[in-house]
C-alpha positions as CSV (number, residue, x, y, z in Angstrom):
1,M,20.5,-45.0,1.7
2,T,18.3,-47.5,4.1
3,R,16.8,-46.1,6.9
4,F,16.9,-48.4,10.1
5,Q,13.3,-48.1,12.2
6,F,13.0,-50.1,15.2
7,S,9.2,-51.9,15.5
8,W,8.0,-53.2,18.9
9,R,5.6,-55.2,16.5
10,G,8.8,-56.8,14.6
11,L,10.3,-57.8,17.8
12,L,7.3,-59.7,19.4
13,A,6.2,-61.3,16.1
14,G,9.9,-62.7,16.4
15,A,9.5,-63.6,19.8
16,V,6.2,-65.6,19.5
17,P,7.5,-68.2,17.2
18,L,11.2,-68.3,19.2
19,V,9.1,-69.3,22.2
20,A,6.8,-71.8,20.8
21,L,10.0,-73.5,19.3
22,T,11.5,-73.1,22.9
23,I,8.5,-75.4,24.3
24,P,9.5,-79.1,23.2
25,A,13.2,-78.7,23.8
26,V,12.4,-77.6,27.4
27,V,9.5,-80.5,27.9
28,G,12.3,-82.8,26.3
29,A,15.3,-81.7,28.6
30,A,13.1,-81.9,31.9
31,S,9.9,-82.9,33.3
32,V,7.2,-80.2,32.8
33,T,4.0,-80.4,34.8
34,D,0.6,-79.8,33.3
35,D,0.3,-76.2,34.9
36,E,3.6,-75.1,33.6
37,L,2.6,-75.9,30.2
38,A,-0.8,-73.9,30.4
39,A,1.0,-71.2,31.7
40,M,3.5,-70.9,29.2
41,K,0.8,-71.3,26.7
42,T,-1.4,-68.2,28.4
43,Q,2.1,-66.4,27.8
44,I,2.3,-67.1,24.1
45,E,-1.4,-65.8,23.7
46,M,-1.0,-62.9,25.8
47,L,1.9,-62.0,23.4
48,Q,0.0,-62.4,20.2
49,K,-2.8,-60.5,21.7
50,R,-0.1,-57.8,22.3
51,I,0.9,-57.9,18.7
52,G,-2.5,-57.1,17.2
53,Q,-3.0,-54.2,19.8
54,L,0.6,-52.9,18.6
55,E,-0.4,-53.4,14.7
56,S,-3.2,-51.6,15.2
57,E,-1.3,-48.6,16.9
58,E,1.3,-48.3,14.3
59,R,-1.5,-47.7,11.5
60,M,-2.9,-44.9,13.6
61,I,0.6,-43.3,13.9
62,V,0.8,-43.8,9.9
63,H,-2.4,-42.4,9.0
64,S,-2.0,-39.4,11.5
65,Y,1.5,-38.6,10.6
66,T,1.9,-34.8,9.0
67,P,5.1,-33.0,8.4
68,A,7.7,-31.4,10.9
69,K,6.2,-27.8,12.0
70,S,8.4,-24.7,12.6
71,G,7.0,-21.8,14.5
72,G,3.7,-23.5,14.9
73,K,3.4,-23.3,11.0
74,T,3.5,-26.4,8.7
75,A,6.7,-26.1,6.9
76,G,6.3,-26.2,2.6
77,R,4.1,-24.1,0.5
78,S,1.1,-23.2,1.7
79,A,-2.2,-22.4,-0.4
80,D,-1.6,-18.9,-1.4
81,G,1.9,-19.6,-2.8
82,Y,4.3,-18.8,0.1
83,W,6.7,-21.3,1.2
84,R,7.0,-21.3,4.9
85,I,10.9,-20.1,6.5
86,P,11.5,-23.2,8.9
87,G,11.2,-21.8,12.6
88,T,9.5,-18.8,12.0
89,N,5.9,-17.8,11.1
90,T,7.0,-16.0,7.8
91,G,6.2,-17.4,4.4
92,V,8.4,-16.2,1.0
93,T,7.5,-16.0,-2.6
94,V,9.5,-15.4,-5.3
95,G,8.0,-14.1,-8.9
96,G,8.8,-11.5,-11.8
97,Y,8.9,-11.4,-15.6
98,A,11.0,-11.7,-18.8
99,K,10.1,-9.4,-21.3
100,L,11.6,-8.6,-24.7
101,D,10.9,-5.4,-26.8
102,V,11.5,-5.0,-30.5
103,I,11.1,-1.1,-31.3
104,Y,11.4,0.5,-34.3
105,N,11.6,4.6,-34.0
106,D,11.5,6.8,-36.9
107,V,13.7,9.4,-35.0
108,T,15.8,8.6,-31.9
109,S,16.7,10.7,-28.6
110,G,20.6,9.4,-28.4
111,D,22.3,6.4,-27.9
112,N,21.0,4.0,-25.2
113,S,18.3,7.0,-24.4
114,A,15.2,5.8,-22.2
115,A,13.4,7.8,-24.5
116,N,13.9,5.2,-27.0
117,R,12.3,2.2,-25.2
118,Q,9.4,4.0,-23.4
119,L,7.5,6.8,-24.7
120,T,8.8,10.2,-23.2
121,P,7.0,12.9,-25.0
122,G,9.6,15.6,-23.6
123,A,12.4,13.9,-25.0
124,I,11.2,13.8,-28.8
125,P,13.8,15.8,-30.2
126,I,13.4,19.3,-32.2
127,E,14.1,19.0,-35.6
128,G,18.0,19.3,-36.3
129,T,18.8,17.7,-32.7
130,E,17.8,14.2,-33.4
131,E,20.4,11.4,-32.6
132,G,19.0,9.7,-35.8
133,E,16.3,8.4,-37.8
134,D,14.9,4.7,-38.8
135,H,16.5,3.2,-35.8
136,I,15.4,-0.4,-34.5
137,A,16.7,-2.3,-31.2
138,F,15.9,-5.4,-29.1
139,Y,15.7,-4.5,-25.2
140,G,15.4,-6.7,-22.4
141,S,16.0,-4.2,-19.7
142,E,12.4,-3.8,-18.6
143,S,12.2,-7.4,-17.0
144,R,12.3,-7.9,-13.4
145,L,12.4,-9.9,-10.2
146,W,10.7,-9.7,-6.9
147,F,10.3,-11.2,-3.4
148,K,7.5,-11.0,-1.4
149,T,6.9,-12.1,2.7
150,K,4.0,-12.6,4.9
151,T,3.9,-12.9,8.6
152,D,1.6,-13.3,10.8
153,T,1.7,-11.7,14.4
154,D,-0.3,-11.2,17.3
155,L,-1.1,-7.4,15.9
156,G,-2.4,-8.8,12.6
157,P,-0.4,-9.8,9.4
158,L,2.7,-7.7,8.2
159,S,4.0,-8.1,4.7
160,S,6.7,-6.8,2.5
161,H,7.5,-6.5,-1.3
162,I,10.7,-5.7,-3.0
163,E,11.6,-5.5,-6.4
164,M,14.3,-4.9,-8.9
165,D,14.4,-4.2,-12.9
166,F,17.1,-4.0,-15.2
167,D,16.0,-0.8,-16.9
168,T,19.2,1.3,-16.3
169,H,21.3,3.6,-18.7
170,T,24.8,1.8,-17.8
171,G,24.6,-0.8,-20.7
172,N,25.6,-0.8,-24.0
173,Q,25.2,-2.6,-27.5
174,V,28.5,-3.2,-28.7
175,V,29.2,-6.7,-27.2
176,S,26.9,-7.6,-24.0
177,N,24.2,-5.5,-23.7
178,S,24.7,-5.2,-19.8
179,N,22.1,-3.3,-17.6
180,F,22.5,-3.4,-13.8
181,A,19.9,-4.2,-11.4
182,R,18.1,-1.2,-9.7
183,V,15.2,-1.2,-6.8
184,R,11.7,-0.5,-7.9
185,H,9.7,-1.0,-4.9
186,A,10.5,-1.9,-1.3
187,Y,7.9,-1.6,1.1
188,V,5.9,-3.1,4.0
189,N,2.3,-3.4,5.0
190,W,1.1,-3.7,8.3
191,N,-2.6,-2.7,9.5
192,N,-3.4,-0.6,6.8
193,W,-0.3,1.3,6.9
194,L,2.5,1.6,4.1
195,L,5.6,2.5,4.8
196,G,8.5,2.7,2.0
197,R,9.4,3.0,-1.7
198,T,6.2,2.3,-4.5
199,W,3.9,3.8,-6.7
200,S,3.2,7.4,-5.5
201,T,-0.7,7.9,-3.9
202,A,-1.3,10.0,-6.9
203,M,-1.1,6.9,-9.3
204,I,-4.7,5.8,-10.1
205,L,-3.5,2.3,-11.2
206,Q,-6.7,0.7,-12.0
207,A,-7.0,3.8,-15.1
208,L,-3.9,2.6,-16.3
209,P,-4.1,1.1,-19.8
210,E,-2.3,-2.3,-21.3
211,T,0.0,-1.0,-23.5
212,N,3.4,-2.8,-24.6
213,D,5.1,0.8,-23.8
214,F,6.1,1.1,-20.4
215,G,6.3,4.7,-20.9
216,G,2.5,5.0,-21.2
217,P,0.2,7.6,-22.9
218,A,0.6,11.3,-22.5
219,G,-1.0,12.6,-19.5
220,Q,-0.5,9.7,-17.0
221,L,0.6,10.4,-13.6
222,F,3.5,8.0,-13.1
223,I,5.9,8.2,-10.2
224,R,7.1,5.8,-7.5
225,Q,8.9,7.3,-4.8
226,G,9.2,6.8,-0.4
227,Q,6.3,7.4,1.6
228,V,3.7,6.9,4.8
229,R,0.4,5.9,3.8
230,K,-2.4,5.1,5.9
231,T,-5.9,3.3,4.5
232,F,-9.0,3.9,6.8
233,P,-11.5,1.3,5.7
234,I,-14.9,2.8,5.3
235,N,-17.0,-0.5,3.9
236,G,-16.1,-3.1,1.6
237,N,-16.4,-1.0,-1.2
238,A,-14.8,2.3,-0.3
239,N,-12.0,3.7,2.0
240,I,-9.8,6.9,2.3
241,Q,-6.1,7.2,2.2
242,V,-3.6,9.8,3.7
243,A,-0.1,9.9,2.7
244,I,3.0,12.0,2.9
245,E,5.6,11.9,0.5
246,N,9.3,12.6,-0.8
247,P,9.3,16.4,-1.9
248,E,11.6,17.2,-4.7
249,T,11.2,20.7,-6.3
250,F,11.7,20.6,-10.2
251,V,12.1,23.9,-11.8
252,R,13.5,25.2,-15.2
253,D,14.9,29.0,-15.6
254,A,14.4,31.6,-18.3
255,T,16.4,29.4,-20.5
256,N,14.7,26.2,-19.9
257,A,17.5,24.7,-18.3
258,P,16.2,22.2,-15.8
259,A,17.3,22.0,-11.9
260,A,15.9,19.2,-9.3
261,I,16.1,21.6,-6.1
262,D,17.0,20.1,-2.6
263,D,15.5,22.7,-0.9
264,D,12.3,21.0,0.2
265,E,11.4,21.4,3.6
266,L,7.6,19.6,3.6
267,P,6.5,16.3,2.4
268,D,4.1,15.9,-0.3
269,L,0.6,15.5,1.0
270,F,-2.3,13.3,-0.4
271,L,-5.9,12.6,0.5
272,R,-7.4,10.1,-1.6
273,G,-11.0,8.4,-1.6
274,N,-11.5,5.2,-3.9
275,W,-14.8,3.3,-4.5
276,K,-15.3,0.2,-6.5
277,N,-18.4,-2.2,-7.3
278,E,-18.9,-5.0,-10.3
279,A,-19.4,-2.3,-12.7
280,A,-16.5,0.3,-11.7
281,N,-13.3,1.0,-9.9
282,L,-13.1,4.9,-9.0
283,S,-10.7,7.0,-7.4
284,G,-10.8,10.8,-6.5
285,L,-7.4,12.8,-4.9
286,I,-6.4,16.2,-3.7
287,G,-2.1,16.9,-4.0
288,V,-0.7,19.7,-1.8
289,R,3.0,20.6,-2.4
290,Q,5.3,23.3,-1.0
291,L,7.9,24.1,-3.8
292,N,11.0,25.6,-2.4
293,V,13.7,27.2,-4.3
294,S,16.8,28.6,-2.1
295,N,19.8,29.8,-3.4
296,A,22.1,32.2,-4.3
297,T,20.2,33.9,-6.9
298,V,16.5,32.6,-5.6
299,D,14.9,32.5,-2.2
300,D,11.2,31.5,-2.8
301,D,8.4,29.1,-2.2
302,E,5.2,28.4,-3.4
303,T,2.2,26.2,-1.9
304,V,0.5,24.5,-5.2
305,V,-2.9,22.4,-4.8
306,W,-4.1,20.1,-7.5
307,G,-6.5,17.1,-8.1
308,S,-6.8,14.0,-10.1
309,L,-10.1,12.0,-11.1
310,G,-9.9,8.5,-12.8
311,G,-10.9,4.8,-12.9
312,R,-12.2,1.7,-14.8
313,W,-15.5,1.2,-15.9
314,N,-16.7,-2.3,-17.4
315,V,-18.5,-2.0,-20.5
316,G,-21.0,-4.5,-21.6
317,S,-21.3,-7.9,-20.2
318,G,-18.1,-9.4,-21.6
319,K,-14.4,-8.1,-20.4
320,D,-14.6,-4.7,-22.6
321,N,-13.6,-1.6,-20.4
322,L,-12.9,1.9,-20.3
323,R,-10.1,3.4,-18.4
324,G,-9.1,7.0,-17.9
325,S,-7.8,10.0,-15.9
326,L,-8.2,14.0,-15.6
327,T,-5.7,15.8,-13.7
328,F,-5.7,19.3,-13.3
329,G,-4.0,22.2,-11.1
330,E,-0.7,24.0,-10.3
331,G,2.4,22.3,-9.8
332,I,1.6,18.8,-10.8
333,G,5.0,18.9,-12.8
334,R,7.4,15.9,-12.2
335,Y,3.9,13.7,-11.4
336,S,2.7,14.0,-14.9
337,T,3.7,12.2,-18.3
338,L,7.5,11.6,-17.0
339,A,7.9,15.5,-16.1
340,F,6.9,16.8,-19.4
341,A,6.8,20.1,-17.6
342,P,8.4,21.3,-14.6
343,D,6.5,22.1,-11.3
344,A,7.6,25.7,-12.0
345,Q,9.9,28.1,-13.4
346,I,12.1,30.7,-12.5
347,I,10.9,34.2,-13.8
348,N,13.1,37.4,-12.9
349,G,14.1,35.7,-9.4
350,Q,10.7,34.6,-8.5
351,L,9.1,31.0,-8.2
352,E,6.2,30.5,-10.6
353,A,4.1,27.5,-10.2
354,L,2.9,26.2,-13.8
355,E,-0.8,25.5,-14.4
356,Q,-1.3,21.9,-16.6
357,V,-4.5,19.7,-17.5
358,A,-3.1,16.0,-18.1
359,G,-5.5,13.3,-19.3
360,N,-5.9,10.0,-20.9
361,I,-8.3,7.8,-22.1
362,S,-8.5,4.0,-23.5
363,F,-10.9,1.3,-24.7
364,Q,-10.2,-2.1,-24.5
365,H,-12.0,-5.0,-26.6
366,W,-11.5,-8.6,-25.9
367,W,-11.9,-10.5,-29.2
368,N,-11.8,-13.7,-27.4
369,A,-10.7,-15.3,-24.0
370,T,-6.8,-15.0,-25.1
371,M,-7.1,-12.0,-27.6
372,R,-7.6,-8.4,-26.9
373,S,-7.1,-4.6,-28.2
374,S,-6.7,-1.0,-26.8
375,L,-6.9,2.4,-28.6
376,V,-5.2,4.8,-25.8
377,L,-5.2,8.7,-26.5
378,G,-3.7,11.0,-23.7
379,W,-3.1,15.0,-23.8
380,V,-1.1,17.6,-21.7
381,D,-1.7,21.1,-21.9
382,V,0.8,23.6,-20.1
383,D,0.2,27.2,-19.2
384,N,3.6,28.4,-19.4
385,N,4.5,31.6,-17.7
386,A,5.2,35.3,-19.5
387,G,9.0,35.1,-20.2
388,S,9.2,31.6,-20.2
389,S,11.9,30.0,-22.9
390,L,10.9,29.4,-26.4
391,L,11.7,26.0,-25.8
392,S,9.5,25.2,-23.0
393,N,7.1,22.4,-23.6
394,T,3.4,23.5,-24.0
395,E,1.1,20.9,-25.7
396,T,1.9,16.9,-26.1
397,F,-0.7,14.4,-27.4
398,S,-0.3,10.5,-28.2
399,L,-1.8,7.4,-29.4
400,H,-1.4,3.7,-28.9
401,V,-3.3,1.0,-30.9
402,N,-2.4,-2.6,-29.6
403,F,-3.1,-6.1,-30.2
404,M,-2.5,-8.6,-27.7
405,H,-2.4,-12.3,-27.3
406,E,-2.0,-15.2,-25.0
407,P,-1.2,-18.2,-26.5
408,V,-0.8,-20.1,-23.3
409,K,-1.2,-18.8,-19.7
410,N,1.1,-15.9,-18.3
411,L,3.1,-15.3,-21.9
412,R,1.5,-12.3,-23.7
413,L,2.7,-11.4,-27.0
414,G,1.8,-8.0,-28.3
415,L,2.0,-5.8,-31.1
416,E,1.5,-1.9,-30.8
417,Y,1.8,1.2,-32.9
418,I,2.2,4.7,-31.2
419,Y,2.5,8.1,-32.6
420,A,3.3,11.2,-30.4
421,E,3.6,15.0,-30.9
422,R,5.2,17.8,-29.2
423,E,5.0,21.4,-29.1
424,I,7.0,23.9,-27.6
425,E,6.4,27.7,-26.8
426,S,7.8,29.0,-30.0
427,G,5.3,27.2,-32.0
428,L,7.2,24.3,-33.3
429,D,5.8,21.2,-33.3
430,V,7.7,17.6,-33.9
431,E,6.3,14.1,-33.9
432,L,7.5,10.3,-33.2
433,N,6.2,7.4,-34.8
434,R,7.1,3.7,-33.3
435,L,6.0,0.2,-34.0
436,Q,7.0,-1.9,-30.9
437,F,7.0,-6.1,-30.7
438,S,7.0,-7.5,-27.1
439,S,6.9,-10.6,-25.5
440,R,6.1,-11.2,-21.5
441,Y,6.3,-14.1,-19.3
442,V,5.3,-13.8,-16.1
443,F,6.2,-16.3,-13.4
């Protein structure tokens, strides 16, 4: 489509030769004095001068042109990757990753069980209860999509993050292998306040090892939930965080039957300190919870306190590193190792919190700029109460060994071996061997 554009320069440029051609005609048609002829020549010279001025102004306009602006911000993509929404001070960006997992298990935990695709030590089947043996499956359900926004306000920057994946239990492998989307994260950040659903303040994210297995090692704290968190910066290297988070008392009775109780009256409380420099990134925290059960047979509550330490340490002058965490105390329960043990047991009508020690450590070695390997160890030890079920989990141990390669930017290919043990109160122990290949493309 050709767009018409008006130009004063073009109009005047055409007028000059027209006037020049008119002069002889005028002279031939009537007697023209020398003064009149001189005046006409002066007008032509003035027109030519004006054309030169307009040409100069037009060049200045073209060189100084910028795209249309919206709400005080230039429309289009900014240097930080956000696209400005026209008419607002808000930018938005979209990202995620597409992941394929090919997993072999020597024992399975049931058809479409999440424990078949992410390590869940408490779900390793007791001998005689396994669904089957020597099972292989292909999964894409861990793939995810996120949306982020950033807005400039008079009271400071405001940002949001909404993320979903497809790691649900609703699909089947008969025809479509379909899975529904679910919300993983949904929160806003403003002036060091975080409000919404995301990783718990109890999770020391920098301590998590790199694995194909999304479940991660035993002894790892792993939970997302709604919360209100305030961060108090101390200096460029340290801060303190205080958070209140969604409470949920998770118990088992004397028969080991699980129950998530909705009788909670107070939020879970966390106080955390963070410190980092070029060599390390460390955190320590204290968690305080009130466990509460109120029903026809039990009416009891108990306040518990536990702590966690962890972080990441650089090793040598390259990219090698150590990562790990140690958690200890009462009522850790649902925060640790995908609820390997409950927060408390109901013994003789009373709520009895469980003591637990959980830890993991990993070493990552970089072979070159695109290849690395990790060795990861994890463990949990639970002190069950007298009178607890013989099926109660007491100990677990896990091992991950992997090799990762990024042949091109943002594409990671990995092969990983996983071994895990589970022991119950009766003394019976079972084990799992898993081999997992994964490809992950981050966009």
